[in-house]
C-alpha positions in Angstrom: 96.1 131.9 97.8 99.3 129.8 97.4 102.5 131.2 98.9 106.0 130.0 99.7 107.0 130.3 103.4 109.3 133.2 102.6 106.4 135.2 101.2 104.3 135.3 104.4 104.6 135.8 108.1 103.0 132.6 109.5 102.9 134.0 113.1 100.4 136.7 112.0 97.8 134.2 110.7 94.8 133.2 112.7 93.2 130.2 110.9 90.4 128.2 112.4 91.7 125.0 111.1 95.3 124.1 110.3 95.9 121.2 107.9 99.3 119.6 107.7 99.8 118.2 104.2 98.7 119.4 100.8 98.1 116.1 99.1 94.8 114.5 97.9 93.2 114.3 101.3 94.5 117.6 102.7 93.5 119.7 99.7 90.1 118.1 99.3 89.3 118.7 103.0 90.6 122.3 102.8 88.4 123.0 99.8 85.4 121.5 101.6 86.0 123.5 104.8 86.8 126.8 103.0 83.6 126.5 101.0 81.7 126.4 104.3 83.3 129.7 105.4 85.9 128.1 107.7 89.3 129.8 107.6 91.9 127.1 106.6 95.6 127.1 106.5 97.3 124.3 104.6 101.0 123.7 105.5 102.8 121.7 102.7 106.3 120.6 103.6 107.5 120.5 100.0 107.6 123.1 97.2 104.7 124.0 94.8 106.3 121.9 92.1 108.1 118.6 92.7 111.9 118.6 92.6 114.7 116.2 93.5 115.8 118.2 96.5 112.4 118.0 98.1 112.4 114.2 97.7 115.8 113.7 99.3 114.4 113.7 102.9 112.5 110.5 102.2 115.6 108.6 101.2 116.8 108.3 104.8 113.7 106.3 105.9 114.7 102.8 107.1 113.1 99.5 106.0 113.7 96.6 108.4 111.0 94.0 107.6 109.7 92.7 104.3 111.0 94.7 101.3 108.8 97.7 100.7 109.6 99.8 97.6 106.9 102.3 98.3 108.7 103.6 101.4 111.1 105.5 99.2 109.4 105.6 95.8 105.8 106.0 96.6 105.9 109.3 98.6 106.0 112.8 97.2 106.9 116.0 99.0 105.2 118.7 97.0 101.9 120.4 96.6 99.4 117.8 95.4 101.3 115.0 97.2 101.0 111.6 95.5 98.5 113.0 93.0 101.5 114.3 91.1 102.0 110.7 90.0 98.7 109.1 90.9 96.7 107.3 88.2 93.5 108.9 89.6 91.7 105.6 90.3 88.5 105.7 92.2 87.2 102.5 93.8 84.7 102.3 96.7 85.0 99.8 99.5 82.3 97.2 99.6 80.2 96.0 102.6 82.5 93.1 103.3 85.3 95.4 104.4 83.1 96.7 107.2 81.7 93.3 108.2 83.0 91.4 111.2 85.6 89.0 109.8 87.0 86.9 112.7 89.8 85.5 110.5 91.3 89.0 110.6 91.8 88.9 114.3 90.5 91.9 116.3 90.8 94.3 113.4 87.4 95.7 112.4 85.9 99.0 111.4 83.7 100.7 114.1 81.6 102.3 111.4 79.5 100.9 108.5 79.7 101.5 104.7 76.4 103.5 105.1 78.2 106.0 107.3 80.5 107.1 104.5 78.4 106.5 101.4 77.1 110.1 101.3 80.7 111.3 101.3 81.7 109.1 98.4 79.0 111.0 96.5 80.3 114.3 97.8 83.8 113.4 96.6 82.5 112.5 93.2 80.8 115.9 92.9 83.9 117.8 94.0 86.1 115.7 91.6 83.7 116.2 88.7 82.6 112.6 88.1 80.1 112.7 85.2 76.5 111.9 86.1 75.4 108.3 85.7 78.8 106.7 86.0 79.0 105.9 89.7 76.8 102.8 89.4 78.3 99.6 87.8 75.0 98.2 86.6 74.1 101.5 84.9 77.5 101.4 83.1 77.0 97.8 82.1 73.6 98.7 80.6 75.0 101.7 78.8 77.8 99.7 77.2 75.6 96.6 76.5 78.2 94.5 78.2 77.9 90.8 77.2 75.9 88.8 79.7 78.8 86.5 80.3 80.0 89.0 82.9 77.7 87.5 85.5 79.2 85.0 88.0 78.6 83.9 91.6 82.2 83.8 92.7 83.7 86.7 90.8 81.9 90.1 90.6 82.4 92.2 87.5 83.0 95.9 88.2 84.6 99.0 86.9 87.3 101.2 88.4 87.0 104.9 87.4 90.0 107.1 86.5 90.0 110.9 86.8 90.8 113.0 83.8 92.7 115.7 85.8 94.5 113.7 88.4 96.8 116.3 90.0 94.9 118.1 92.7 97.2 121.1 92.5 95.8 121.8 89.1 92.3 120.5 89.7 91.7 122.9 92.5 94.0 125.7 91.3 91.4 128.3 90.7 89.7 127.7 94.1 93.0 127.7 96.0 94.0 131.0 94.4 90.8 132.9 94.6 88.9 131.8 97.8 89.6 134.1 100.7 89.1 131.4 103.3 92.0 129.3 102.3 95.8 129.9 102.5 98.3 127.3 101.2 101.9 127.7 102.3 104.6 125.6 100.7 108.1 124.8 101.9 106.6 124.7 105.4 107.6 121.4 107.2 105.9 120.9 110.5 108.5 119.5 112.9 106.6 119.2 116.2 103.3 120.0 118.0 103.0 122.3 121.0 100.7 120.9 123.6 98.7 123.0 126.2 97.9 122.3 129.8 94.6 120.7 128.8 96.3 118.2 126.4 95.1 120.1 123.4 97.3 121.2 120.5 97.9 124.9 120.9 100.3 125.4 118.0 102.4 123.7 115.4 106.1 124.4 114.9 107.2 124.9 111.4 110.9 124.5 110.5 113.7 124.1 113.0 116.4 126.1 114.8 116.4 129.9 114.9 114.0 130.1 112.0 111.3 127.9 113.6 108.0 129.6 114.0 104.8 128.6 115.9 101.4 128.8 114.2 98.4 128.8 116.5 96.0 126.0 115.9 92.3 126.0 117.0 91.8 122.7 115.2 94.6 120.7 113.8 94.4 118.0 111.1 97.2 115.6 110.1 96.9 114.8 106.4 100.5 114.4 105.5 100.6 110.7 104.5 100.6 107.5 106.6 104.3 107.3 107.4 104.8 111.0 108.0 101.7 111.5 110.2 102.7 108.5 112.4 106.2 109.9 112.6 104.8 113.3 113.8 102.4 111.6 116.3 105.3 109.7 117.8 107.8 112.6 117.8 108.4 114.6 120.9 106.5 117.9 121.4 108.0 121.3 120.8 108.8 121.5 124.5 110.7 118.2 124.3 108.2 115.9 126.0 106.4 112.8 125.0 102.9 113.6 123.6 99.8 112.7 125.6 99.0 109.8 123.2 102.5 108.3 123.1 101.5 105.3 125.2 98.7 104.3 122.9 99.3 100.6 122.2 98.3 100.9 118.6 100.2 104.0 117.5 102.5 102.9 114.7 101.1 99.3 114.7 99.0 97.5 112.1 100.7 99.0 109.1 99.3 97.5 105.8 99.8 97.6 102.1 98.2 95.8 99.2 99.9 92.8 97.7 100.0 92.5 93.9 101.3 89.7 91.6 100.6 87.5 88.6 98.3 84.5 89.2 97.9 83.2 85.6 98.7 83.7 81.9 95.8 83.6 79.4 95.3 83.1 75.7 92.1 84.5 74.3 89.8 82.1 72.5 86.9 84.3 71.6 88.6 87.7 71.0 85.4 89.6 70.4 83.9 88.4 73.7 87.2 89.0 75.4 87.3 92.6 74.2 83.7 93.2 75.0 84.4 92.3 78.6 87.9 93.5 79.3 88.8 96.4 77.1 89.0 99.7 78.9 86.2 102.0 78.0 85.5 105.7 77.8 82.2 107.2 78.8 81.6 111.0 79.0 85.4 111.5 78.8 86.2 109.2 81.8 88.2 106.0 81.5 86.6 102.9 83.2 88.6 99.7 83.6 86.7 96.4 83.9 87.9 94.0 86.7 86.8 91.0 88.6 86.6 90.8 92.4 86.0 88.0 94.8 82.2 88.1 95.6 81.2 89.1 99.1 79.4 85.8 99.6 82.5 83.8 98.6 84.8 85.8 100.9 82.5 85.2 103.9 81.9 81.6 103.1 85.5 80.6 102.5 87.1 83.1 104.9 89.1 84.8 102.1 90.6 88.3 101.9 89.4 91.0 99.6 91.0 90.6 96.1 90.5 92.0 92.6 91.7 90.6 89.3 92.7 92.6 86.2 94.0 91.8 82.8 97.5 93.0 82.0 98.7 93.2 78.4 102.5 93.0 78.0 102.3 95.1 74.8 100.6 97.9 76.6 104.0 99.2 77.6 104.7 99.9 74.0 101.3 101.7 73.7 102.3 103.9 76.7 105.6 104.6 75.0 103.8 105.6 71.8 101.6 108.0 73.8 104.6 109.6 75.4 106.3 109.9 72.1 103.2 111.5 70.5 102.9 114.0 73.4 106.6 114.9 72.9 106.1 115.3 69.2 103.2 117.7 69.7 105.2 119.8 72.1 108.4 119.8 69.9 110.4 117.7 72.4 111.8 115.0 70.1 114.9 113.6 71.9 116.4 112.1 68.8 115.5 113.9 65.5 117.4 111.4 63.5 114.8 108.7 64.3 111.8 110.8 63.6 110.6 108.8 60.5 110.9 105.4 62.2 109.3 106.7 65.5 106.4 108.3 63.7 105.8 105.1 61.7 105.9 102.9 64.9 103.6 105.3 66.7 101.2 105.4 63.7 101.1 101.6 63.5 100.0 101.4 67.1 98.0 104.6 67.2 95.7 104.0 64.2 94.0 100.8 65.4 93.7 102.3 68.9 92.0 105.4 67.6 89.7 103.4 65.3 88.7 101.0 68.0 88.0 103.9 70.4 85.9 105.9 67.9 83.8 102.9 66.9 83.4 101.2 70.3 84.3 103.9 72.9 86.9 101.4 74.1 90.7 101.5 74.5 92.2 99.0 72.2 94.4 96.4 73.9 97.0 94.6 71.7 96.9 90.8 72.0 100.2 90.1 70.3 102.2 89.8 73.5 101.9 87.9 76.8 98.6 88.5 78.6 98.5 88.0 82.4 96.0 88.0 85.1 97.1 90.1 88.1 95.6 90.2 91.5 95.6 93.0 94.0 94.6 92.0 97.5 94.4 93.0 101.1 96.7 91.7 103.8 95.8 90.5 107.3 96.7 93.5 109.6 99.4 92.6 112.2 100.5 94.3 115.4 104.1 93.4 114.4 103.8 95.4 111.2 105.1 98.8 112.5 106.3 102.3 111.8 108.6 103.5 114.6 111.3 106.1 115.1 115.0 105.3 114.7 117.7 107.0 116.8 119.0 109.0 113.8 117.7 112.4 112.9 117.2 114.2 109.6 118.3 117.8 108.8 115.1 119.2 110.4 115.9 117.6 113.7 113.2 115.0 113.4 113.9 111.3 114.1 113.9 109.2 111.0 111.0 106.8 110.5 111.6 103.1 110.4 109.2 100.6 108.7 109.0 97.0 109.6 106.4 95.6 107.2 105.0 92.2 108.1 102.7 89.9 106.2 101.0 86.8 107.8 101.0 84.5 104.7 98.4 81.8 105.4 95.3 83.8 104.5 97.1 85.6 101.8 98.2 82.4 100.1 94.8 80.9 100.4 93.2 83.9 98.7 95.7 84.0 95.9 95.0 80.3 95.1 91.3 80.8 95.3 91.4 83.9 93.0 93.4 81.9 90.4 91.1 78.9 90.4 87.9 81.1 90.2 89.5 83.0 87.3 90.3 79.8 85.4 86.7 78.6 85.8 85.3 82.0 84.8 87.3 82.4 81.6 87.3 78.7 80.4 83.7 77.8 81.2 82.6 80.7 79.0 85.0 80.0 76.2 86.6 83.4 76.7 90.3 82.3 77.2 92.6 79.4 78.1 94.1 80.0 81.5 97.4 78.6 82.8 98.1 78.8 86.5 101.8 78.7 87.4 103.0 75.7 89.4 104.2 78.0 92.2 100.6 79.3 92.7 99.2 75.7 92.7 101.8 74.6 95.2 101.2 77.4 97.7 103.4 77.8 100.8 104.8 81.0 102.4 107.5 81.3 99.7 104.7 82.1 97.2 104.4 85.6 98.5 108.0 86.5 97.6 106.8 87.2 94.1 104.1 89.6 95.3 105.0 93.3 95.7 103.7 96.3 97.6 101.6 98.8 95.7 102.6 102.1 97.5 99.2 102.0 99.4 100.3 102.9 102.9 97.6 102.2 105.4 97.1 101.6 109.2 99.3 102.7 112.1 96.7 105.1 113.6 93.7 102.8 113.3 90.1 103.8 114.1 88.3 102.2 117.0 85.7 102.9 119.7 88.2 102.9 122.5 91.8 104.0 123.2 92.8 100.5 124.1 91.9 99.3 120.6 92.9 102.2 118.4 94.4 105.6 118.0 91.5 107.6 116.7 87.7 107.5 117.4 85.1 106.9 114.7 85.3 110.5 113.7 89.1 110.3 113.3 89.8 112.4 116.4 92.9 111.3 118.3 92.0 109.8 121.7 93.1 112.1 124.5 93.1 115.3 122.4 89.9 117.2 121.6 91.3 119.3 118.7 93.6 116.9 116.8 92.3 114.8 113.9 93.9 112.4 111.4 92.8 112.2 107.8 94.1 109.5 105.5 94.5 105.8 105.1 96.4 105.6 108.4 93.1 105.2 110.2 92.1 102.0 108.3 91.8 99.0 110.7 91.5 96.7 107.6 91.7 97.6 104.0 89.9 95.4 101.4 91.5 95.3 98.0 90.5 98.8 96.7 92.9 101.7 96.2 92.7 103.5 99.5 92.6 107.1 98.2 88.9 107.3 97.4 87.8 106.0 100.8 90.5 108.2 102.6 89.0 111.2 100.9 85.4 110.2 101.7 86.4 109.7 105.4 88.2 113.1 105.3 85.0 114.9 104.2 83.0 113.1 106.9 85.6 114.4 109.5 85.6 117.8 107.9 81.9 118.1 108.4 82.3 117.3 112.1 85.2 119.9 112.3 83.0 122.5 110.7 80.3 121.9 113.3 82.9 122.1 116.1 84.3 125.4 114.8 80.9 127.0 114.2 79.9 126.1 117.8 
């Protein structure tokens, strides 16, 4: 059931597992555990539906390093978390992410891709991914993709996009009906109560006279990278430093993906271009074709993980047409005086889109405007890239988080230049398109990164390792020095690859949830 904090007496609950955070990772883990007859309590700090008041607490966060827009814009305090505005993109990590890469320093995963592959599949099942769409080669065969997709330096692949992206709606029936799960909104956890054996005995919800302790047999932090690091660093309910406070990696190694334009292109063979790079629909799911640096090329040239996608400038107008049509269907026209011109503009865009989709199962991409090649890439994790606590406190009495995002530059610039050159060769050698690389990309230098932005993909700060001296959590995501405290989310990533982190964070969460289920059942 889903209740607000004023509808329930938290002190009377006796859950086996308490999960802090009702976002993608927290809700998926809760559903997984509850379906295995584990009593789960989810504590969501925000309301059931997003509102401006619930977001205000994020505005106080401080950014001291490289500009990071996602610190204030990319976090959502409501049931469903970032899935309220998430595109629903699913991308698996590849083997290279888990391989030893000395050019990334001492950062490395203590597990292999094979350790989480079964949980990728479990995620796909829970999220309703249609059968036969998880394998790229199978999709390529179904779509009869032109053979020009093959390349040694750039691998052709698809990202998959969920139909129902908001987990509050996707799991609504389960959350309301399953007796093993209770979701409580407007329940911000402000501190942890630690017992004599260094275990978490309870979580404190709220502050002041209205604060209440909720007993915790097993506690899971799934409240987003910045907030979970903040809670781990915060003093305990009794006013002491937590047992793990001295961990040298707590709050260090914060990462995000970098994204920017590496070239502009002019299609030469439009049919071939569309056959390779139009978005497609199969069994109701959108798939987006992209190119990524091959594993062999990354290892040979000591490059970072990077993926290239085609961006159509005119797609913004297409999105506006979609918004307008949705408003028209719901009777929400903002300016009735413009109804004729708006319907005509939407129809001009909508008809070719609809026809192209019906005939080819593809999403028509207009080529009348500027077409760019964009790259999304990983960064080298740095100890100097940190999340710490400032001296100021918020209205809940918690110290405000302070982000100092740092990027190394040398490996990042080398990877950007390599991606641009490989893309130029790929498109021009096949007669697909003419590619123009900006002088700034060709020149390189640290200033090149000024045009690259963060992607709201907060990772690191509680990295996974085999020992307490090298990380914050063990390979099963349990916090070193505490037998009943786990972390679920991208905060545990030692390195990231290029892929959107949500899918891997969810797969890791299910792997951890399985271990928690065994612990509880024992």
